[in-house]
C-alpha positions, -999 to +999 in steps of 0.1 A: -159-044+063-142-068+040-159-056+009-153-021+018-117-029+026-117-048-008-130-017-026-106+009-015-077-017-016-082-016-054-089+018-058-052+025-034-039-001-059-049+016-089-034+049-075-002+033-070+002+018-106-013+052-122+016+070-100+038+045-110+034+052-145+031+091-142+067+087-129+078+065-156+066+086-182+083+117-169+112+100-163+118+101-127+110+067-117+150+064-111+152+085-079+139+062-051+130+092-025+100+097-047+089+064-034+077+078-001+049+093-020+035+055-022+026+059+012+008+095+006-011+073-017-018+041+010-024+071+039-057+079+014-069+049+012-069+034+040-082+071+055-110+068+029-117+032+037-122+036+070-144+065+066-163+053+047-169+021+072-174+042+099-204+063+078-219+024+070-217+008+102-231+040+117-236+031+158-220-001+153-183+009+145-157-004+171-119+002+169-113-029+157-132-033+127-122+001+116-085-011+120-094-039+105-108-019+073-077-001+074-055-037+074-078-051+047-073-019+027-032-023+028-034-059+025-057-056-011-034-023-021-005-036-013-005-073-029-022-064-061+002-033-066+032-057-062+016-082-081+014-059-108+049-046-104+060-084-109+041-086-140+057-056-154+090-066-143+089-097-164+071-080-191+097-053-197+117-058-171+156-054-185+152-014-174+139-018-142+161-046-131+189-030-143+180+002-121+171-017-091+204-034-096+222-005-093+206+005-057+232-005-029+196-019-011+189-047-041+231-058-053+229-089-070+201-106-060+175-090-082+193-107-116+190-136-095+151-133-089+142-102-093+102-115-090+108-123-056+127-098-044+106-070-057+074-089-041+091-090-009+102-055-008+068-037-013+051-065+004+071-054+034+070-013+024+033-015+017+019-036+050+045-018+074+034+018+062-005+004+055-005-014+094+010+020+111-013+046+089-042+022+100-036+027+137-027+063+134-061+067+114-081+051+142-070+073+168-094+102+148-120+078+137-125+057+170-159+066+190-154+097+216-166+069+245-141+042+237-126+032+267-090+007+272-101-023+285-089-027+317 
């Protein structure tokens, strides 16, 4: 379960990083609404991880193990992407910090501690969406004979 979650978490982080560079390359990085697609990338990673775990586990696939695989994928992908973004801001951060400063969500806090603000926001965003996606995906992947404990 953990190996599959970490593998797909790494692949999800790579997808998020590639999407970030694509947005930067075509010049739309300032459009915050496009960050919605980060959730789509996260959903693809989580669903593929749960599907892979279900295929490997065969008859031993439980709801909570599948849910755990999705959560591990979300946590690994989010931590790696957030760490990348903090590194990126520290290296080439003036442009990015200026853009985030202009957003009303962050205000002046970005100037004081850009790494902490960016890491915190990305972790919150990624973990919440990852948990929700894992719960939603497990409604599809759970065994047909699964019963709620009484």
